[in-house]
Structure formats: structure tokens, C-alpha cells
C-alpha positions as CSV (number, residue, x, y, z in Angstrom):
1,M,6.3,3.8,7.3
2,T,7.3,6.8,9.4
3,Y,6.8,10.5,9.0
4,P,9.7,12.7,10.0
5,N,9.3,15.9,12.0
6,I,5.6,15.5,12.9
7,T,3.9,18.7,14.2
8,P,0.7,18.7,16.3
9,A,-2.0,21.2,15.4
10,R,-5.7,22.0,15.8
11,F,-8.1,21.8,12.9
12,L,-10.1,24.9,12.2
13,S,-11.8,24.6,8.8
14,R,-11.6,23.0,5.3
15,P,-12.2,25.7,2.6
16,N,-12.0,23.0,-0.1
17,R,-11.1,19.3,-0.4
18,F,-7.4,20.1,-1.0
19,V,-6.6,22.5,1.9
20,A,-7.4,23.1,5.5
21,Q,-6.9,25.9,8.0
22,V,-5.2,24.8,11.2
23,E,-3.6,26.4,14.3
24,A,-0.1,25.3,15.1
25,N,2.3,26.9,17.5
26,G,0.0,29.9,17.9
27,Q,-0.2,30.5,14.1
28,V,-3.0,29.9,11.6
29,L,-1.7,27.9,8.7
30,T,-3.1,26.8,5.4
31,V,-2.0,23.1,4.9
32,H,-2.5,20.5,2.2
33,V,-5.0,17.7,3.0
34,K,-3.6,14.4,1.7
35,N,-7.0,12.9,1.2
36,T,-9.7,14.3,-1.1
37,G,-12.5,12.2,0.5
38,R,-15.2,13.9,2.5
39,C,-13.8,12.9,6.0
40,K,-16.6,15.0,7.6
41,E,-16.7,12.9,10.7
42,L,-12.9,13.4,11.1
43,L,-12.2,17.0,10.2
44,V,-14.3,18.8,12.7
45,P,-13.5,22.1,14.3
46,G,-11.1,21.7,17.3
47,A,-9.9,18.2,16.2
48,E,-6.3,17.3,17.1
49,V,-4.4,16.8,13.8
50,W,-0.8,16.2,12.9
51,L,1.3,17.8,10.1
52,V,4.4,16.9,8.1
53,K,6.5,19.6,6.5
54,S,6.9,19.2,2.8
55,S,10.4,18.9,1.3
56,N,9.3,21.0,-1.6
57,S,10.2,24.6,-0.7
58,L,8.3,25.9,-3.8
59,R,4.9,24.7,-2.7
60,K,2.2,27.2,-1.6
61,T,1.5,25.0,1.4
62,A,4.4,24.1,3.6
63,Y,2.7,21.3,5.5
64,D,0.6,18.2,4.8
65,L,-2.1,17.1,7.1
66,V,-1.6,13.3,7.6
67,S,-3.3,12.2,10.8
68,V,-6.3,13.1,13.0
69,R,-7.7,12.1,16.4
70,K,-11.3,10.8,16.5
71,G,-12.2,9.9,20.1
72,D,-9.6,7.4,21.3
73,R,-8.4,6.6,17.8
74,I,-5.6,8.1,15.7
75,I,-6.6,7.8,12.0
76,N,-4.1,8.2,9.2
77,M,-5.6,10.3,6.5
78,D,-2.7,10.1,3.9
79,A,-4.3,8.7,0.7
80,Q,-0.8,7.7,-0.5
81,A,0.1,5.7,2.6
82,P,-2.0,2.5,1.9
83,N,-0.1,1.7,-1.2
84,R,3.2,2.3,0.5
85,V,2.5,0.1,3.5
86,F,0.9,-2.6,1.4
87,Q,4.0,-2.7,-0.8
88,A,6.2,-3.1,2.3
89,W,3.9,-5.8,3.7
90,A,3.9,-7.7,0.5
91,M,7.6,-7.5,0.0
92,D,8.1,-8.8,3.5
93,G,6.5,-12.1,2.3
94,R,3.1,-11.7,4.0
95,F,0.9,-11.4,0.9
96,I,1.7,-14.2,-1.5
97,P,4.2,-17.0,-0.7
98,G,7.2,-16.9,-3.0
99,L,6.5,-13.4,-4.4
100,T,9.2,-12.6,-7.0
101,L,7.7,-9.5,-8.6
102,L,5.6,-6.6,-7.5
103,K,5.2,-3.7,-9.9
104,A,3.2,-0.5,-9.2
105,E,0.7,1.2,-11.5
106,Q,0.1,-1.5,-14.1
107,K,-2.6,-1.2,-16.8
108,R,-4.8,-4.1,-18.0
109,G,-7.7,-3.5,-20.3
110,D,-9.3,-0.2,-19.6
111,S,-8.2,-0.2,-15.9
112,R,-4.9,0.8,-14.2
113,F,-4.3,-1.2,-11.0
114,D,-2.1,-0.4,-8.1
115,F,0.1,-3.5,-8.4
116,Y,0.9,-6.4,-10.7
117,W,2.6,-9.4,-9.0
118,E,4.1,-12.8,-9.9
119,A,5.0,-15.8,-7.7
120,G,6.2,-18.8,-9.6
121,D,3.4,-19.7,-12.1
122,R,1.0,-17.4,-10.3
123,K,0.3,-13.9,-11.5
124,G,-2.3,-11.3,-10.6
125,F,-3.4,-7.7,-10.0
126,V,-4.1,-5.9,-6.8
127,E,-6.1,-2.7,-6.2
128,V,-5.5,-1.0,-2.8
129,K,-8.1,1.2,-1.1
130,G,-7.5,3.2,2.1
131,V,-10.2,3.2,4.7
132,T,-10.8,6.0,7.2
133,L,-14.5,5.7,8.0
134,E,-15.3,4.0,11.3
135,I,-18.9,3.4,12.5
136,D,-19.5,1.5,15.8
137,G,-16.2,-0.3,15.7
138,G,-16.4,-1.4,12.0
139,A,-14.5,0.1,9.1
140,Y,-16.5,1.0,5.9
141,F,-15.6,2.0,2.4
142,P,-16.3,4.3,0.6
143,D,-17.1,7.5,2.5
144,A,-18.3,9.1,-0.7
145,P,-19.6,7.6,-4.0
146,T,-16.8,6.2,-6.2
147,E,-17.6,5.2,-9.7
148,R,-13.8,4.7,-10.2
149,G,-13.9,2.1,-7.4
150,V,-16.7,0.3,-9.1
151,K,-14.8,0.3,-12.4
152,H,-11.7,-1.2,-10.6
153,L,-13.8,-4.0,-9.3
154,R,-15.2,-4.8,-12.7
155,G,-11.7,-4.6,-14.1
156,L,-10.4,-7.1,-11.5
157,T,-13.2,-9.5,-12.4
158,A,-12.3,-9.3,-16.1
159,C,-8.7,-10.2,-15.2
160,L,-9.9,-13.5,-13.8
161,A,-11.2,-14.6,-17.2
162,E,-7.7,-14.0,-18.6
163,G,-6.0,-16.4,-16.1
164,Y,-4.9,-13.8,-13.6
165,E,-5.6,-13.8,-9.9
166,A,-7.3,-10.6,-8.6
167,V,-7.3,-9.0,-5.2
168,V,-8.9,-5.9,-3.8
169,C,-7.2,-4.9,-0.6
170,F,-8.7,-2.5,2.0
171,V,-6.0,-1.0,4.2
172,I,-7.7,0.1,7.5
173,Q,-5.9,3.3,8.5
174,M,-6.8,3.0,12.2
175,E,-6.7,0.6,15.1
176,D,-9.2,-1.5,17.1
177,I,-11.5,-2.3,14.2
178,A,-13.6,-5.5,14.4
179,F,-14.5,-6.0,10.7
180,F,-14.6,-4.4,7.3
181,S,-17.8,-3.9,5.2
182,P,-18.8,-2.0,2.1
183,N,-20.7,1.2,2.8
184,D,-24.0,0.4,1.2
185,V,-25.7,3.4,2.7
186,T,-23.4,5.9,0.9
187,H,-22.8,4.0,-2.3
188,P,-24.9,0.8,-2.8
189,A,-23.5,0.3,-6.3
190,F,-20.1,-0.2,-4.8
191,G,-21.3,-2.7,-2.3
192,Q,-23.1,-4.6,-5.0
193,A,-20.1,-4.6,-7.3
194,L,-17.8,-5.8,-4.4
195,R,-20.1,-8.7,-3.7
196,E,-20.4,-9.6,-7.4
197,A,-16.6,-9.5,-7.7
198,A,-16.2,-11.8,-4.6
199,R,-18.7,-14.3,-6.1
200,E,-16.7,-14.4,-9.3
201,G,-13.4,-15.1,-7.4
202,V,-11.9,-11.7,-6.7
203,R,-10.2,-12.0,-3.2
204,V,-11.4,-9.4,-0.8
205,L,-8.7,-8.6,1.8
206,A,-9.0,-6.2,4.7
207,L,-5.8,-5.4,6.6
208,A,-5.6,-3.8,10.0
209,C,-2.8,-1.3,10.9
210,A,-0.8,-0.1,13.8
211,V,-1.2,3.7,13.8
212,A,0.5,6.6,15.5
213,P,0.5,10.2,14.6
214,D,3.8,9.7,12.8
215,S,3.6,6.1,11.6
216,L,1.5,3.5,9.8
217,S,2.2,-0.2,9.4
218,I,0.1,-3.3,8.5
219,T,-0.5,-5.8,11.3
220,G,-2.6,-8.4,9.5
221,P,-6.1,-9.4,8.1
222,I,-9.4,-8.7,9.8
223,P,-12.8,-10.2,9.0
224,V,-14.7,-9.0,5.9
225,Q,-18.5,-8.8,6.1
226,L,-20.1,-8.6,2.7
227,T,-23.7,-9.6,3.6
228,V,-26.4,-6.8,3.7
229,E,-28.2,-6.7,7.0
230,A,-32.0,-6.9,6.8
């Protein structure tokens, strides 16, 4: 996926999780942050960021903040982007061989999953999570406690008992990442739920991406590390 008309800016502050103050072209702008996560290690004063102008002329904020530089990495912060690039990757035949159906936002039980899919006699659900937290070359999720994420994992496990396949897919919104692992320090319950889901048969998939300020695309799987270090 590609963003049109990208605009570079400098991050100043984040008054709340929905908006940020940035400086672009000599002006201070209030922009929409397309990620409600903490992102404290990313949105630091002076950080180089990139904006996309909204097509909605009635919005209070004219721009969306979609990318940020952290050291040598460009990190895509758009929380809607992982689903879009996963859908493109799957429809390109790189997820399930013989895929014939991929439907977004499908409910099963008390959970709503990002995608339902079919391929011949096979059928299943996929939950997609975007990952923006990098520590020492590894990617971690979540960057803040997520009870919703735990519920999704339990819901995927329940789908297995009904004859469906189940996948949780972590889209790594940055380059040069060696592995993915749950962030047990921030939310140990999520890590425990992910390991339990994997033991029950939920497929845990981590996908690396090619990232530029104005684009994001999936390149392929990277290793998943679920064990807890002593």
C-alpha cells in the first residue's frame, strides 16, 4: 500500500492519544494520530514524522500522522495498515494455497475477527495485530495491556473446537527485525494467552514488512519466539 502526497514534519507533543502537535513547513499543526497505542518510544520531541492529508475536508485535523523515524528505522504507525497489507498479501496467494474467499470483519461466538477465509474444504479465522514496538532488534506486542487481545486469542482457540482453523498474524510495521515475541513485561496475561493458544493449535504468524515513509508491504514470515527467558 502507498500513501499519496506524503509530507515530512517534526513531532512536538501528543496532547492525547488521538492528536499530536507537529511542525511542518514552518507551521505548527494539530494532526490525527492513526494509532491509539502508547508509542512513547516513537513519538519523542524532535522525531521525524510523515503526514498524509485527509480527503475529508470537514475534519478538524487536516492530516494523519502515519510514519515515524526511530534511529535508522522507519516505522509505520497506521493502525489500519496491517489489515490492508495482510489482505493484499493473502489475496496474492501467499497465505493459504487455493484461497477462494477472504471476508473482513466476521463475527463468531462473542468475538469479531479481522478475516474469515475459505480454501477448498478448509475454513478459518484470522486476527491481525500491528506491531510497532522494537527492542534490541526484536519486535514485541503489545506496547500496552490489551484485554481485547486476550479475548481474541481465546476466541480463536474456541473456533478450533468447531472445526475451523485459526491464525493470529502479527504484522511487523518496520524493517530489519530478527524475531517476534509477546511482550510479557508489559502484559504477561497476553503472553500466557498466546502460548496457550499456540499449544491448542492456533497458528502464530509474524510477517516482516518493507517500509518507507509513504508505503508498507509484507515481505514474508520471520521467526516467532514464545518461550519466556529465565
